[in-house]
C-alpha positions as CSV (number, residue, x, y, z in Angstrom):
1,X,-26.0,-11.3,254.4
2,X,-27.6,-8.7,251.6
3,X,-25.1,-7.0,250.4
4,X,-26.4,-3.3,250.6
5,X,-26.0,-1.2,247.5
6,X,-26.5,3.0,249.5
7,X,-27.4,5.7,247.9
8,X,-29.4,4.2,245.6
9,X,-31.9,1.3,247.6
10,X,-32.5,2.9,251.5
11,X,-35.1,5.8,252.2
12,X,-36.9,6.4,255.2
13,X,-40.6,6.3,254.6
14,X,-42.7,8.8,255.8
15,X,-44.4,8.6,259.5
16,X,-48.1,8.5,257.8
17,X,-47.5,5.8,256.0
18,X,-48.5,2.1,256.6
19,X,-47.3,0.6,260.6
20,X,-46.5,-2.8,262.1
21,X,-46.0,-1.1,264.5
22,X,-45.2,1.8,267.2
23,X,-42.5,1.2,270.5
24,X,-42.9,2.7,273.9
25,X,-40.6,2.4,276.9
26,X,-42.8,1.7,279.9
27,X,-41.2,4.9,282.3
28,X,-39.1,4.3,285.0
29,X,-36.8,6.7,285.2
30,X,-38.1,9.4,288.4
31,X,-35.1,11.5,288.1
32,X,-36.5,12.7,284.5
33,X,-39.7,14.0,286.2
34,X,-38.4,15.0,289.4
35,X,-41.4,15.5,291.9
36,X,-44.0,14.4,289.3
37,X,-42.8,10.8,288.0
38,X,-46.4,9.4,289.4
39,X,-48.6,11.1,287.2
40,X,-46.6,9.6,284.4
41,X,-46.7,6.3,283.9
42,X,-51.1,7.0,283.4
43,X,-50.0,9.0,280.5
44,X,-47.9,6.6,278.8
45,X,-50.8,4.1,279.6
46,X,-53.8,6.5,278.2
47,X,-51.1,7.0,274.9
48,X,-50.5,3.1,274.7
49,X,-54.5,2.8,275.0
50,X,-55.6,5.3,271.9
51,X,-52.5,3.5,269.7
52,X,-53.6,-0.3,270.7
53,X,-56.9,0.5,269.2
54,X,-55.9,-0.2,265.9
55,X,-52.7,-1.4,265.5
56,X,-49.8,-3.6,267.5
57,X,-47.7,-1.9,270.3
58,X,-44.5,-3.6,271.2
59,X,-43.0,-1.8,274.7
60,X,-39.8,-1.9,276.6
61,X,-40.5,-3.1,280.0
62,X,-37.1,-3.0,281.9
63,X,-38.0,-6.4,284.1
64,X,-40.7,-9.0,284.4
65,X,-41.4,-7.3,288.3
66,X,-42.6,-3.7,286.5
67,X,-44.1,-5.1,283.7
68,X,-46.8,-6.7,285.7
69,X,-47.1,-3.2,287.5
70,X,-47.7,-1.4,283.3
71,X,-50.2,-4.3,283.3
72,X,-52.2,-3.5,286.2
73,X,-52.0,0.4,285.0
74,X,-53.1,-0.7,281.3
75,X,-56.0,-3.1,282.4
76,X,-57.3,0.0,284.2
77,X,-57.5,2.0,280.4
78,X,-58.7,-0.6,279.0
79,X,-56.3,-1.8,276.3
80,X,-56.1,-3.9,273.8
81,X,-54.3,-6.8,275.2
82,X,-54.2,-8.5,272.0
83,X,-52.2,-5.5,270.9
84,X,-49.5,-5.0,273.0
85,X,-46.2,-7.3,273.2
86,X,-43.9,-6.6,276.2
87,X,-40.2,-7.0,275.9
88,X,-37.3,-7.2,279.0
89,X,-34.5,-4.6,276.9
90,X,-32.8,-2.0,279.6
91,X,-33.3,1.2,278.4
92,X,-31.9,5.0,280.5
93,X,-34.6,6.3,279.5
94,X,-38.0,6.5,277.7
95,X,-37.8,8.4,274.7
96,X,-36.9,6.1,272.2
97,X,-37.4,8.4,269.5
98,X,-34.6,8.9,269.6
99,X,-32.4,6.1,270.8
100,X,-34.3,3.3,269.2
101,X,-33.0,2.8,265.5
102,X,-34.5,3.8,262.3
103,X,-36.7,1.8,259.9
104,X,-35.7,2.2,255.9
105,X,-36.8,0.1,253.4
106,X,-34.1,-1.1,251.2
107,X,-35.8,-1.8,247.3
108,X,-39.0,-0.4,248.4
109,X,-39.8,-2.8,250.1
110,X,-37.9,-5.0,253.0
111,X,-37.0,-3.4,255.9
112,X,-33.5,-2.2,257.0
113,X,-33.0,-1.0,260.6
114,X,-30.6,1.8,260.3
115,X,-28.2,2.3,263.6
116,X,-27.3,5.1,264.3
117,X,-24.7,6.0,267.7
118,X,-26.5,7.6,271.0
119,X,-24.5,9.9,273.5
120,X,-28.1,11.6,274.9
121,X,-27.6,14.5,273.5
122,X,-24.3,14.7,273.9
123,X,-25.7,15.8,277.8
124,X,-25.7,12.9,280.3
125,X,-23.0,10.3,281.2
126,X,-26.0,7.6,280.9
127,X,-26.6,6.3,278.1
128,X,-25.2,2.8,277.5
129,X,-28.3,0.8,277.7
130,X,-29.9,3.0,275.5
131,X,-27.4,2.9,272.6
132,X,-27.6,-1.0,273.3
133,X,-31.3,-1.2,272.7
134,X,-30.3,-2.1,268.8
135,X,-28.7,-5.8,269.7
136,X,-32.6,-6.6,271.7
137,X,-34.0,-5.6,268.3
138,X,-32.5,-6.7,265.9
139,X,-32.5,-10.9,268.0
140,X,-36.5,-10.3,267.7
141,X,-37.3,-8.8,265.0
142,X,-34.5,-10.9,262.8
143,X,-33.5,-7.4,260.7
144,X,-30.6,-6.4,259.0
145,X,-29.1,-3.3,260.9
146,X,-26.1,-0.8,259.5
147,X,-24.3,1.5,261.4
148,X,-23.6,4.8,259.6
149,X,-19.6,5.8,259.8
150,X,-18.3,9.4,258.9
151,X,-14.6,8.3,257.9
152,X,-14.3,5.6,260.5
153,X,-16.7,7.1,262.7
154,X,-20.2,6.2,263.9
155,X,-22.5,9.0,263.4
156,X,-24.2,10.5,266.2
157,X,-28.4,10.8,265.7
158,X,-31.0,11.1,267.5
159,X,-34.8,10.9,265.7
160,X,-36.0,14.0,266.6
161,X,-33.8,15.8,264.7
162,X,-34.7,15.2,260.9
163,X,-38.3,14.9,259.6
164,X,-39.1,13.4,256.1
165,X,-41.3,13.7,253.5
166,X,-40.5,10.0,252.2
167,X,-40.4,11.1,249.2
168,X,-36.7,12.7,249.4
169,X,-37.1,15.0,251.7
170,X,-35.7,15.9,254.8
171,X,-36.3,18.9,257.8
172,X,-33.3,19.9,260.2
173,X,-31.6,22.4,262.1
174,X,-28.1,24.4,262.3
175,X,-28.4,24.3,266.1
176,X,-29.0,20.5,266.0
177,X,-26.5,19.0,263.7
178,X,-23.8,21.9,263.1
179,X,-23.6,24.2,266.9
180,X,-20.4,23.0,268.8
181,X,-22.4,23.0,271.7
182,X,-24.0,19.7,272.9
183,X,-21.9,18.6,269.8
184,X,-22.4,15.3,268.6
185,X,-19.7,14.8,265.3
186,X,-17.7,17.2,265.4
187,X,-16.3,17.7,261.9
188,X,-19.2,17.1,260.5
189,X,-20.2,19.8,258.6
190,X,-24.0,20.6,255.8
191,X,-22.8,18.4,253.1
192,X,-21.2,15.7,255.1
193,X,-25.0,15.5,256.8
194,X,-26.9,16.0,253.3
195,X,-24.8,12.9,251.7
196,X,-25.8,10.5,254.8
197,X,-29.3,11.4,253.9
198,X,-28.7,10.6,250.9
199,X,-27.2,7.6,251.3
200,X,-29.3,6.5,254.4
201,X,-32.3,8.0,254.3
202,X,-32.8,8.2,250.2
203,X,-32.9,12.1,250.5
204,X,-32.4,14.4,247.5
205,X,-33.5,17.9,249.9
206,X,-32.6,19.1,252.9
207,X,-34.5,22.4,254.4
208,X,-31.7,23.5,256.8
209,X,-34.2,26.0,259.1
210,X,-31.6,27.8,262.2
211,X,-32.7,27.5,265.8
212,X,-35.0,25.4,268.3
213,X,-37.7,26.6,270.7
214,X,-36.7,27.6,274.4
215,X,-36.7,25.1,276.8
216,X,-36.1,21.8,274.6
217,X,-32.5,20.1,276.1
218,X,-31.8,19.0,272.6
219,X,-30.4,21.6,271.3
220,X,-32.9,22.4,268.6
221,X,-34.7,19.2,267.5
222,X,-36.6,19.9,264.7
223,X,-40.2,17.8,266.0
224,X,-40.7,20.5,268.4
225,X,-41.0,22.8,265.8
226,X,-41.1,21.9,262.0
227,X,-43.3,18.7,260.9
228,X,-44.1,17.0,257.0
229,X,-47.8,16.4,257.5
230,X,-48.0,15.1,254.0
231,X,-45.3,15.4,250.7
232,X,-45.8,19.1,250.6
233,X,-47.0,20.0,253.7
234,X,-45.6,21.2,256.1
235,X,-46.4,22.0,260.0
236,X,-44.3,25.5,261.0
237,X,-44.9,26.8,264.5
238,X,-45.3,30.2,265.1
239,X,-45.1,32.5,268.4
240,X,-47.5,35.4,267.7
241,X,-46.4,37.0,271.9
242,X,-42.9,39.4,270.2
243,X,-42.0,39.6,274.1
244,X,-41.4,35.5,274.4
245,X,-38.2,34.5,273.8
246,X,-39.5,31.7,271.0
247,X,-41.0,35.0,268.5
248,X,-37.7,35.9,266.9
249,X,-36.4,32.6,266.6
250,X,-40.0,31.2,264.8
251,X,-40.0,34.7,263.1
252,X,-36.5,33.7,261.7
253,X,-37.1,30.3,261.1
254,X,-39.7,31.3,259.2
255,X,-37.8,33.8,257.0
256,X,-35.0,31.4,256.0
257,X,-37.7,29.5,254.5
258,X,-39.1,32.1,252.4
259,X,-35.6,32.3,250.7
260,X,-35.0,28.9,249.8
261,X,-35.3,28.0,246.2
262,X,-37.8,25.3,246.6
263,X,-40.4,27.4,248.9
264,X,-43.1,27.5,246.3
265,X,-43.2,23.7,246.4
266,X,-44.3,23.1,250.0
267,X,-47.7,24.6,251.4
268,X,-46.7,25.8,255.1
269,X,-49.7,25.9,258.2
270,X,-48.6,27.8,260.6
271,X,-49.5,26.0,263.7
272,X,-49.8,29.0,267.1
273,X,-47.6,28.4,270.1
274,X,-48.9,27.2,273.9
275,X,-48.5,30.3,276.2
276,X,-44.7,29.7,277.8
277,X,-45.1,27.4,280.4
278,X,-43.0,26.7,283.4
279,X,-42.7,24.1,285.4
280,X,-40.9,24.6,289.2
281,X,-39.1,27.7,287.2
282,X,-37.7,26.1,284.5
283,X,-39.2,26.8,280.7
284,X,-39.7,23.5,279.8
285,X,-40.8,23.0,275.3
286,X,-44.4,22.6,275.1
287,X,-45.2,22.7,271.5
288,X,-48.1,21.4,269.6
289,X,-45.5,19.9,266.6
290,X,-44.7,17.1,269.3
291,X,-47.3,14.9,267.5
292,X,-47.3,11.5,265.9
293,X,-49.3,9.7,263.5
294,X,-50.5,6.4,264.0
295,X,-52.5,4.3,261.5
296,X,-56.1,5.7,262.6
297,X,-54.7,8.4,264.8
298,X,-53.1,11.4,265.1
299,X,-51.8,12.1,269.1
300,X,-51.7,15.8,269.4
301,X,-49.9,17.8,272.8
302,X,-52.4,19.7,274.6
303,X,-51.2,22.1,277.4
304,X,-54.7,23.4,278.8
305,X,-53.9,26.2,276.8
306,X,-56.0,29.0,275.3
307,X,-54.5,27.8,271.2
308,X,-55.8,23.8,272.2
309,X,-59.3,24.1,270.4
310,X,-57.9,26.3,267.8
311,X,-54.4,24.0,267.0
312,X,-57.0,20.8,267.4
313,X,-59.1,22.2,264.6
314,X,-56.1,22.6,262.3
315,X,-55.0,19.4,262.0
316,X,-58.3,17.7,261.6
317,X,-58.6,20.3,258.7
318,X,-55.3,18.8,257.8
319,X,-55.5,14.5,258.7
320,X,-59.0,14.5,257.6
321,X,-59.0,10.3,256.9
322,X,-57.8,10.1,261.2
323,X,-59.1,10.9,264.2
324,X,-57.9,13.9,266.2
325,X,-57.2,12.8,269.6
326,X,-55.9,15.4,272.3
327,X,-53.4,14.0,275.2
328,X,-52.6,16.6,277.6
329,X,-49.4,16.6,277.8
330,X,-48.8,19.6,280.8
331,X,-47.1,17.2,283.3
332,X,-45.4,14.8,281.2
333,X,-43.4,17.8,279.0
334,X,-41.5,17.9,282.5
335,X,-39.1,15.7,281.1
336,X,-38.7,17.7,278.3
337,X,-40.2,16.2,275.8
338,X,-43.9,14.5,274.1
339,X,-45.6,12.4,272.4
340,X,-43.2,12.5,269.3
341,X,-40.0,11.6,271.7
342,X,-41.1,8.7,273.3
343,X,-42.7,6.7,270.0
344,X,-40.5,5.4,267.0
345,X,-43.1,4.1,264.2
346,X,-42.1,0.9,262.4
347,X,-43.1,0.8,258.7
348,X,-45.2,-2.1,257.4
């Protein structure tokens, strides 16, 4: 058993660094997409098809019966089955970005699982299966894990709440980590989180934005709002419609960033928002920032919106060595998550 020396030797790689695989859970919870679940397996199959063309996709599946159904759907999409591996592992929901352990490197080589506690965004009561995913992953990956604690209590953190550049910088929001609404870790302050990020992710600089977008049921996840696309380039959501509720939120976030001492160290690219999207009278968190970077592709959510084409061109400009693939998330977003929320990368 390796004795880990935290604070100096752990580092979370950036998403664009070489990946061994992508982890995805096959959809099964119909309550997450009321009246629209029948469309969801096809969206997952399309995403798995594109990723499996060039790298391994590990799929968590509820049981062998669902595995047979999933296999039929994946065959219809002509998925590359040599790059598919099913693991029977019960989950409550499919949002592995948040419920799955986070891979970090120890001494720049050895992979370690960081097992943050998961409490379903301090929103839902059924999360025991999601919080126990780590048990199965440890067993099949044969990797060691660390469960971060603060004052002897396990710390709750979702992968969608943070974004890193792999070189010591991290993006997050005050709304998600510090608000008393959907409070994950009562009593933890900014400096406490920064110490945890330093210890377990190798982070030296945290860029704190204020609030997340309207309709986000996680209460402020950064992966709907701002993302690193290279060591020094950040995509930042921007709303041009002054009447939209996101206008002030996103404008204020940009003002905060401009005041940071580190502002000049980074290049900020404004990504326009799609028009406000409502499903069955409920506003959903439609945003282009919930993309996923794989080894050879970038999967970008689209919404049958006039800004789809413009945004895809911006992505092509900044990801010259990867193919940009649009994924229609018009129905997927009814589950209040998109491509980034449902994926978790495993570095090489």
